[in-house]
Wavefront OBJ file of the C-alpha trace (Angstrom):
o trace
v 63.994 96.882 163.366
v 63.271 99.247 160.557
v 61.521 97.867 157.512
v 64.146 96.820 154.960
v 61.838 97.723 152.107
v 61.922 101.376 153.178
v 65.771 101.428 152.922
v 65.590 100.862 149.133
v 63.568 104.008 148.497
v 65.779 106.836 147.103
v 64.995 110.510 147.331
v 64.025 111.751 143.816
v 66.627 113.934 142.142
v 65.511 117.430 141.179
v 64.822 117.781 137.476
v 67.099 120.278 135.636
v 65.439 123.501 134.610
v 66.229 125.990 131.889
v 66.847 128.905 134.310
v 69.420 126.846 136.217
v 71.259 125.955 133.002
v 71.217 129.544 131.721
v 72.505 130.806 135.085
v 75.388 128.315 134.969
v 76.073 129.272 131.354
v 76.318 132.956 132.268
v 78.771 132.214 135.082
v 80.813 129.945 132.813
v 80.994 132.629 130.142
v 82.423 135.200 132.525
v 85.015 132.775 133.924
v 85.968 131.552 130.452
v 86.512 135.039 129.053
v 88.699 135.905 132.017
v 90.747 132.717 131.509
v 91.240 133.489 127.805
v 92.490 137.005 128.591
v 94.789 135.676 131.309
v 96.516 133.121 129.036
v 100.071 134.412 128.562
v 101.407 131.839 126.062
v 99.982 129.781 123.197
v 100.409 126.662 125.364
v 98.330 128.155 128.184
v 95.674 129.225 125.703
v 95.555 125.709 124.259
v 94.901 124.369 127.757
v 92.040 126.835 128.208
v 90.594 125.774 124.834
v 90.643 122.098 125.858
v 89.044 122.866 129.238
v 86.220 124.830 127.633
v 85.613 123.163 124.260
v 87.274 119.754 124.470
v 85.279 116.507 124.556
v 85.348 116.518 128.362
v 85.160 120.296 128.646
v 82.645 122.436 130.490
v 80.618 123.537 127.463
v 79.979 119.957 126.227
v 78.979 119.080 129.842
v 76.360 121.845 129.796
v 75.145 120.665 126.401
v 74.456 117.216 127.841
v 72.103 118.833 130.401
v 69.815 120.095 127.652
v 68.362 116.664 126.811
v 65.998 116.262 129.834
v 64.509 119.751 129.409
v 61.055 120.263 127.869
v 61.064 120.842 124.117
v 60.512 124.597 124.302
v 63.266 125.026 126.895
v 65.664 122.846 124.887
v 65.366 125.221 121.934
v 66.079 128.296 124.087
v 68.961 126.717 125.987
v 70.520 125.240 122.829
v 70.505 128.605 121.057
v 72.080 130.321 124.083
v 74.796 127.704 124.400
v 75.570 127.862 120.653
v 75.951 131.633 120.827
v 78.312 131.363 123.796
v 80.410 128.706 122.021
v 80.789 130.906 118.929
v 81.720 133.916 121.081
v 84.347 132.014 123.062
v 85.804 130.407 119.933
v 86.199 133.844 118.314
v 87.847 135.286 121.427
v 90.253 132.330 121.654
v 91.268 132.747 118.000
v 91.797 136.480 118.449
v 93.878 135.903 121.584
v 95.921 133.230 119.751
v 96.789 135.651 116.926
v 97.838 138.296 119.449
v 100.085 135.871 121.311
v 101.704 134.585 118.113
v 102.321 138.126 116.856
v 103.954 139.036 120.162
v 106.359 136.092 120.111
v 109.921 136.887 118.974
v 110.969 135.585 115.546
v 113.912 133.722 117.065
v 114.134 132.181 120.522
v 117.617 133.547 121.229
v 119.333 136.695 120.002
v 120.902 136.279 116.569
v 124.649 136.850 116.368
v 125.287 137.866 112.763
v 129.056 137.547 113.244
v 128.909 133.752 113.696
v 129.862 131.916 110.463
v 126.891 130.254 108.781
v 126.466 126.559 108.151
v 127.770 125.338 104.791
v 125.090 124.761 102.185
v 125.048 121.198 100.878
v 125.718 120.815 97.182
v 123.321 119.067 94.854
v 124.071 116.561 92.149
v 122.683 115.048 88.999
v 120.358 112.092 89.175
v 122.233 108.973 87.983
v 119.901 108.608 84.990
v 120.499 112.228 83.996
v 124.267 111.810 84.378
v 124.347 108.756 82.114
v 122.199 110.503 79.554
v 124.647 113.408 79.414
v 127.567 110.995 79.078
v 125.879 109.282 76.129
v 124.995 112.627 74.561
v 128.673 113.589 74.659
v 129.780 110.254 73.182
v 127.345 110.490 70.268
v 128.066 114.176 69.707
v 131.648 113.092 69.014
v 130.201 110.845 66.268
v 128.244 113.773 64.750
v 124.860 112.726 66.132
v 122.239 115.374 66.906
v 120.191 115.277 70.125
v 116.453 115.430 69.403
v 113.425 115.670 71.712
v 109.894 114.610 70.747
v 106.592 115.244 72.565
v 105.563 113.012 75.470
v 101.893 113.236 74.421
v 101.804 111.610 71.027
v 99.235 109.879 68.838
v 98.262 106.511 67.461
v 99.349 107.624 64.008
v 102.978 108.154 64.995
v 103.323 105.523 67.731
v 101.654 102.633 65.903
v 100.399 103.315 62.348
v 103.641 104.847 61.064
v 105.683 102.116 62.785
v 103.989 99.245 60.926
v 101.980 97.945 63.900
v 99.010 95.889 62.664
v 95.561 97.246 63.618
v 94.962 94.292 65.963
v 98.371 94.460 67.670
v 97.975 94.039 71.486
v 100.255 97.021 72.176
v 97.389 99.262 71.019
v 95.206 98.040 73.882
v 94.768 99.872 77.176
v 96.513 96.960 78.904
v 99.771 98.303 77.425
v 99.258 101.932 76.375
v 97.924 104.927 78.315
v 95.292 106.510 76.076
v 94.045 109.959 77.040
v 90.684 109.711 78.808
v 87.741 111.124 76.872
v 89.762 111.425 73.664
v 87.692 109.742 70.974
v 90.189 110.696 68.311
v 90.858 113.609 65.990
v 90.354 113.789 62.278
v 93.285 112.783 60.115
v 95.862 115.492 59.391
v 96.206 114.853 55.679
v 98.329 111.733 56.003
v 95.444 109.382 55.362
v 91.897 108.530 56.395
v 90.662 107.758 59.879
v 91.107 109.277 63.324
v 94.166 109.769 65.484
v 93.803 108.926 69.179
v 96.215 110.601 71.568
v 98.292 108.751 74.153
v 101.329 108.997 76.388
v 104.154 107.748 74.210
v 104.813 104.055 74.934
v 108.244 104.211 73.251
v 110.535 106.750 71.611
v 110.509 105.226 68.132
v 107.583 107.310 66.900
v 109.773 110.384 67.199
v 111.960 109.041 64.391
v 109.148 109.395 61.847
v 108.411 112.918 63.083
v 112.064 113.843 62.612
v 112.471 112.212 59.181
v 109.412 114.012 57.833
v 111.056 117.344 58.641
v 114.722 116.541 57.985
v 115.856 114.802 54.796
v 118.517 112.108 55.201
v 121.267 111.357 55.784
v 120.528 111.792 59.481
v 122.198 110.812 62.733
v 120.122 111.487 65.825
v 119.724 110.344 69.401
v 116.563 111.129 71.323
v 116.418 110.388 75.063
v 113.264 110.682 77.114
v 110.643 109.197 79.416
v 108.095 106.702 78.129
v 104.958 105.206 79.702
v 103.668 101.634 79.831
v 100.649 100.231 81.617
v 102.383 97.329 83.339
v 103.028 95.944 86.809
v 106.081 97.251 88.628
v 108.855 95.077 89.986
v 112.627 95.240 90.404
v 113.123 95.536 86.608
v 109.961 97.305 85.403
v 108.306 100.672 85.986
v 105.251 102.363 84.491
v 107.283 105.464 83.615
v 110.911 104.923 82.684
v 113.686 106.310 80.498
v 114.861 105.151 77.102
v 117.644 106.354 74.836
v 117.072 105.804 71.121
v 119.647 105.994 68.330
v 118.804 106.337 64.629
v 121.102 106.460 61.636
v 119.674 106.709 58.099
v 121.875 106.740 54.987
v 122.196 105.133 51.588
v 124.356 102.226 52.721
v 124.275 101.204 56.378
v 125.539 97.672 57.076
v 124.166 95.751 60.053
v 127.655 95.723 61.572
v 127.080 99.424 62.314
v 124.769 98.328 65.120
v 127.583 96.385 66.775
v 129.845 99.454 66.675
v 127.126 101.664 68.197
v 126.397 99.107 70.919
v 130.084 98.937 71.846
v 130.189 102.750 71.956
v 127.212 102.911 74.314
v 128.446 100.246 76.708
v 132.060 101.388 76.818
v 130.862 104.943 77.530
v 128.655 103.632 80.324
v 131.139 101.336 82.048
v 134.516 102.685 80.963
v 135.635 99.324 79.564
v 134.429 96.764 76.999
v 131.421 94.695 78.091
v 130.506 91.197 76.966
v 127.388 91.196 74.793
v 125.439 88.789 72.651
v 123.149 89.479 69.711
v 120.117 87.351 68.954
v 117.291 87.576 66.461
v 114.301 89.654 67.473
v 111.043 90.713 65.870
v 109.577 94.192 66.120
v 107.060 95.651 63.652
v 109.224 98.696 62.875
v 112.464 96.870 61.911
v 113.472 94.296 59.313
v 115.694 92.530 60.170
v 115.534 92.939 63.933
v 117.779 91.887 66.787
v 118.132 92.094 70.553
v 121.317 92.839 72.449
v 121.971 91.226 75.810
v 124.834 92.275 78.049
v 126.521 90.427 80.848
v 124.973 91.455 84.168
v 127.348 93.897 85.829
v 125.718 93.536 89.256
v 126.710 89.874 89.630
v 129.387 89.650 86.868
v 127.307 87.015 85.084
v 126.893 84.698 88.077
v 123.137 85.260 88.419
v 121.238 87.603 90.731
v 117.849 89.188 91.339
v 118.430 91.866 88.706
v 119.133 89.407 85.869
v 116.719 86.773 87.215
v 119.588 84.393 87.917
v 120.587 83.976 84.229
v 123.654 86.245 84.173
v 122.440 88.263 81.160
v 120.215 91.308 80.868
v 118.374 92.551 77.796
v 119.349 96.179 77.297
v 118.595 97.196 73.722
v 116.575 95.937 70.788
v 117.179 97.308 67.329
v 117.450 96.609 63.625
v 117.102 98.230 60.221
v 114.043 100.493 59.735
v 111.218 98.542 58.104
v 110.430 99.655 54.532
v 106.920 100.626 55.633
v 108.381 102.916 58.303
v 110.591 104.622 55.724
v 107.571 105.044 53.443
v 105.585 106.570 56.335
v 108.435 109.056 56.738
v 108.259 109.905 53.031
v 111.465 108.072 52.083
v 112.181 105.561 49.335
v 113.163 102.237 50.987
v 115.016 101.213 47.799
v 117.397 104.125 48.315
v 117.588 104.595 52.086
v 118.357 102.184 54.907
v 119.561 102.637 58.453
v 119.916 101.349 61.983
v 117.741 101.638 65.089
v 118.912 101.083 68.664
v 116.506 101.449 71.579
v 118.426 101.550 74.846
v 116.809 100.816 78.212
v 118.494 103.734 79.961
v 117.283 102.810 83.449
v 118.715 99.315 83.112
v 122.082 100.673 82.047
v 122.077 102.907 85.131
v 121.331 99.878 87.291
v 124.312 98.084 85.786
v 126.592 101.095 86.078
v 125.984 101.678 89.793
v 125.051 98.171 90.958
v 121.406 99.058 91.698
v 119.208 95.986 92.040
v 115.757 97.657 91.980
v 114.683 100.166 89.318
v 112.009 101.581 91.636
v 114.697 103.193 93.789
v 115.601 105.518 90.934
v 112.044 106.804 90.565
v 111.427 107.502 94.236
v 112.298 110.495 96.381
v 114.378 108.778 99.058
v 117.239 111.180 99.764
v 119.257 108.401 101.392
v 119.480 106.805 97.966
v 119.934 109.985 95.940
v 122.630 111.443 98.233
v 124.994 108.673 97.127
v 125.307 110.324 93.713
v 125.868 113.918 94.843
l 1 2 3 4 5 6 7 8 9 10 11 12 13 14 15 16 17 18 19 20 21 22 23 24 25 26 27 28 29 30 31 32 33 34 35 36 37 38 39 40 41 42 43 44 45 46 47 48 49 50 51 52 53 54 55 56 57 58 59 60 61 62 63 64 65 66 67 68 69 70 71 72 73 74 75 76 77 78 79 80 81 82 83 84 85 86 87 88 89 90 91 92 93 94 95 96 97 98 99 100 101 102 103 104 105 106 107 108 109 110 111 112 113 114 115 116 117 118 119 120 121 122 123 124 125 126 127 128 129 130 131 132 133 134 135 136 137 138 139 140 141 142 143 144 145 146 147 148 149 150 151 152 153 154 155 156 157 158 159 160 161 162 163 164 165 166 167 168 169 170 171 172 173 174 175 176 177 178 179 180 181 182 183 184 185 186 187 188 189 190 191 192 193 194 195 196 197 198 199 200 201 202 203 204 205 206 207 208 209 210 211 212 213 214 215 216 217 218 219 220 221 222 223 224 225 226 227 228 229 230 231 232 233 234 235 236 237 238 239 240 241 242 243 244 245 246 247 248 249 250 251 252 253 254 255 256 257 258 259 260 261 262 263 264 265 266 267 268 269 270 271 272 273 274 275 276 277 278 279 280 281 282 283 284 285 286 287 288 289 290 291 292 293 294 295 296 297 298 299 300 301 302 303 304 305 306 307 308 309 310 311 312 313 314 315 316 317 318 319 320 321 322 323 324 325 326 327 328 329 330 331 332 333 334 335 336 337 338 339 340 341 342 343 344 345 346 347 348 349 350 351 352 353 354 355 356 357 358 359 360 361 362 363 364 365 366 367 368 369 370 371
């Protein structure tokens, strides 16, 4: 019997050499260039690209044969293979451009006599539509529509509105201050600096307006405001408000009730149950908050109203004497009425929307309902 030990001896494999690899590379280059030229469609060319340059392609297979070569041969073979890869890549890209240029613009002949498809009409965003409706209602009451800047300053948003220096609303946890803005020198209104921020409310625009327009005034000023807060079904970081301001020599607090009824009846087309309760805000004295019956659940309790049946929609009050002084007015002569309307919340009530985040997204399935 033959010796079993001799059966385990394998014939040594020949070691790869640089000439063999370069010879195979030359043959591969010729075949590859012919395959690139023969590709008649972009799909065929893509298949050739994968066969040559893909992870399991022929060029990567040749590259794996470089490792066992001596160091000097590895350098020569690697340079040759890199040059071939660049050449083939350039030829594939050139062939791809030629094939794409040769393709017809349309797959089938175009019959210009066939009637075209109707173009879908657009529509106003529900927040924009309600804003326009309120603008029209207040225009009938001789109110002017005003627009203030979205980038404002600490002077107008806090100092002029009677916010104490230590008020938490001045902190970054509530207000978006502009990064790298250490403040600008005062503009003649007093000492100190004036940091810039995204407006956290619309009320600062009232002081801007009153400094340029002597009373009596009646203005509304809608717009987007920004708060650094967590989002949920009732809160967003960027949302819309609608502010109303009336300043005259004798403005009773009952004026607020009339304006509230005007806003809600315009929004819903019928009277809405409301309740007024005391509220404190630095820029008003006295202050109040208006709650309305939830129109999503008709007061029964739902996710939107947090199961209580009521939803806070607008704070307000008479301008604080310090605010009137900041606007250059004599508080012994002038008084007025603020209303700050949560416009997004009114839209939610009007259309039965239970999540404010839907109105600030780009989901066409939601927006198409209002077109």
